[in-house]
C-alpha positions as CSV (number, residue, x, y, z in Angstrom):
1,M,0.0,0.0,0.0
2,K,1.1,3.5,-0.7
3,R,0.7,6.6,1.4
4,I,-3.0,7.1,2.1
5,V,-4.4,10.5,3.2
6,K,-8.0,11.2,4.1
7,E,-9.5,14.0,2.0
8,N,-10.1,17.2,3.8
9,D,-13.8,17.5,4.7
10,S,-14.8,21.2,4.2
11,N,-17.5,20.7,6.9
12,N,-14.9,19.4,9.4
13,H,-12.8,22.2,10.9
14,N,-10.6,19.7,12.7
15,S,-7.0,20.3,11.6
16,D,-6.2,16.6,11.8
17,S,-8.5,15.7,8.9
18,S,-5.7,15.4,6.4
19,K,-3.2,13.4,8.5
20,P,-1.8,10.4,6.7
21,I,-3.4,7.1,7.5
22,E,-0.6,4.7,8.3
23,D,0.1,2.3,5.5
24,S,0.0,-0.7,7.7
25,V,-3.3,0.3,9.3
26,F,-5.0,1.0,6.0
27,S,-3.6,-2.1,4.5
28,T,-4.9,-4.2,7.3
29,I,-8.4,-2.6,7.1
30,F,-8.5,-2.9,3.3
31,N,-7.1,-6.4,2.9
32,N,-8.7,-8.1,5.9
33,N,-12.2,-6.6,5.6
34,Q,-15.2,-8.8,4.6
35,A,-16.7,-5.8,2.7
36,V,-15.9,-5.6,-1.0
37,M,-13.4,-2.7,-1.4
38,L,-11.8,-1.2,-4.5
39,L,-9.4,1.7,-5.2
40,V,-10.2,3.4,-8.6
41,D,-8.5,6.1,-10.6
42,P,-11.2,8.7,-11.2
43,S,-9.7,9.9,-14.5
44,N,-10.0,6.6,-16.3
45,H,-12.0,4.4,-13.9
46,Q,-9.1,1.9,-13.8
47,I,-9.1,-0.4,-10.7
48,I,-5.9,0.3,-8.9
49,D,-6.4,-2.2,-6.0
50,A,-9.0,-4.7,-4.8
51,N,-9.2,-6.6,-1.6
52,G,-9.9,-10.3,-1.1
53,A,-13.6,-9.8,-0.6
54,A,-13.7,-8.0,-4.1
55,V,-11.8,-10.9,-5.6
56,K,-14.3,-13.4,-4.2
57,F,-17.4,-11.3,-5.1
58,Y,-16.4,-10.5,-8.7
59,G,-14.9,-13.9,-9.3
60,Y,-11.7,-12.6,-11.0
61,K,-8.2,-13.3,-9.8
62,R,-6.7,-10.3,-8.2
63,D,-4.1,-9.8,-10.8
64,I,-6.8,-9.7,-13.5
65,L,-9.2,-7.5,-11.4
66,V,-6.5,-4.8,-11.0
67,T,-6.0,-4.6,-14.8
68,M,-9.7,-3.9,-15.3
69,D,-11.7,-0.7,-15.3
70,M,-15.1,-0.1,-13.9
71,R,-16.6,-0.1,-17.4
72,Q,-16.0,-3.8,-17.5
73,I,-18.0,-4.3,-14.2
74,N,-20.6,-1.5,-14.2
75,I,-23.1,-2.1,-17.0
76,L,-24.4,1.5,-17.2
77,P,-23.7,3.4,-20.4
78,S,-20.5,5.3,-20.2
79,K,-22.0,8.8,-19.9
80,E,-24.5,7.9,-17.2
81,R,-21.9,5.8,-15.3
82,H,-19.5,8.7,-15.3
83,M,-22.2,11.2,-14.2
84,R,-23.4,8.9,-11.4
85,M,-19.9,8.2,-10.1
86,K,-19.2,11.9,-10.1
87,D,-22.4,12.5,-8.2
88,A,-21.6,9.7,-5.7
89,I,-18.1,11.2,-5.1
90,N,-19.3,14.7,-4.6
91,K,-22.1,13.8,-2.2
92,P,-21.3,14.2,1.5
93,H,-21.9,10.5,2.0
94,G,-21.1,9.3,-1.5
95,F,-23.6,6.5,-2.1
96,T,-25.5,5.3,-5.1
97,Q,-26.9,2.0,-6.6
98,F,-25.5,0.3,-9.6
99,V,-25.7,-3.0,-11.4
100,H,-22.4,-4.8,-11.6
101,K,-21.5,-7.8,-13.8
102,I,-19.4,-10.5,-12.2
103,S,-17.1,-12.9,-14.0
104,S,-19.9,-15.5,-14.5
105,G,-22.0,-12.9,-16.3
106,I,-24.5,-12.7,-13.5
107,L,-25.8,-9.2,-12.8
108,K,-25.7,-8.0,-9.2
109,N,-27.6,-5.1,-7.7
110,V,-25.1,-3.2,-5.5
111,E,-25.0,-0.2,-3.2
112,V,-21.7,1.7,-3.8
113,Y,-20.2,3.9,-1.1
114,T,-17.5,6.2,-2.3
115,S,-15.0,8.7,-1.0
116,K,-11.9,10.4,-2.3
117,I,-8.6,9.6,-0.7
118,I,-5.0,10.4,-1.7
119,Y,-3.1,7.3,-2.8
120,N,0.5,7.6,-4.0
121,E,0.0,11.4,-4.0
122,K,-2.9,11.1,-6.4
123,D,-6.6,11.5,-5.9
124,V,-8.4,8.1,-6.1
125,I,-11.8,6.8,-5.3
126,F,-12.2,4.5,-2.4
127,I,-15.2,2.3,-3.0
128,I,-17.1,-0.1,-0.7
129,V,-19.6,-2.3,-2.5
130,H,-22.6,-4.0,-0.8
131,D,-24.5,-6.7,-2.7
132,I,-28.2,-6.0,-2.4
133,T,-29.4,-8.4,-5.0
134,E,-31.2,-10.7,-2.6
135,Q,-32.8,-7.7,-0.7
136,M,-34.1,-6.2,-3.9
137,T,-35.5,-9.6,-5.0
138,V,-37.3,-10.0,-1.7
139,E,-38.7,-6.5,-1.9
140,S,-39.9,-7.0,-5.4
141,K,-41.6,-10.3,-4.5
142,L,-43.2,-8.6,-1.5
143,A,-44.5,-5.7,-3.6
144,E,-45.9,-8.2,-6.2
145,S,-47.6,-10.2,-3.4
146,E,-49.1,-7.1,-1.9
147,A,-50.3,-5.9,-5.3
148,R,-51.9,-9.3,-6.0
149,F,-53.6,-9.4,-2.6
150,R,-54.8,-5.8,-3.0
151,S,-56.2,-6.5,-6.4
152,F,-57.9,-9.6,-5.2
153,F,-59.4,-7.8,-2.2
154,E,-60.5,-4.7,-4.2
155,S,-62.0,-6.6,-7.1
156,S,-63.7,-9.4,-5.1
157,P,-67.5,-9.6,-5.6
158,L,-67.8,-11.1,-2.2
159,S,-67.9,-9.2,1.1
160,L,-64.8,-9.8,3.1
161,W,-64.3,-9.2,6.8
162,E,-61.9,-10.2,9.6
163,Q,-63.0,-12.7,12.2
164,D,-61.4,-12.8,15.6
165,Y,-61.5,-16.6,16.3
166,S,-59.0,-16.3,19.2
167,G,-61.0,-13.7,21.1
168,I,-58.0,-11.5,21.7
169,V,-59.5,-8.4,20.0
170,S,-62.8,-8.9,21.9
171,Y,-60.9,-9.2,25.2
172,I,-58.8,-6.1,24.5
173,E,-61.8,-4.0,23.5
174,K,-63.5,-4.9,26.9
175,L,-60.5,-3.8,29.0
176,P,-61.1,-0.6,30.9
177,V,-59.1,2.5,29.7
178,P,-57.5,4.4,32.5
179,E,-58.6,8.1,32.9
180,G,-56.6,10.3,30.5
181,D,-55.2,7.5,28.4
182,N,-58.1,7.4,25.9
183,I,-56.3,7.9,22.6
184,S,-59.5,8.3,20.7
185,N,-60.0,11.8,22.2
């Protein structure tokens, strides 16, 4: 790892905000983390470094992954990808969603968290990637199920009602409400 420096945060008036991060500390965090992490050159989107989690997630050997650029992983058209990456970098908490293509050709929905750091005396993008494919699949199935149920309920020619077979609702409705706790007023 080369000399890493946190970017100055214009909202942070702490004079220590641009102190160098020790190479060994950053290297340990970067290489031993379970989160997918990449260092990318913002000028050409070349992947400069990738941790073990990135190698595992993307399915490429590390020596191949660090010769690639984000255009080979991020499937958005170049202009949109560049614009969204720029937006993510410039946001206070650089975050956006993309679709990444892994070595098997499978598309993965990802949340990408970005920040600028100085690496080898050059601005680079530090990227943390979270796979949200399963979460988005579950949310989509839930929305489909809800829409199907709503459609059934709203278009049913039969009258529908809820029956309290356990008696819990009836029991709760009969409980006395203490003075001043009546939420219906």
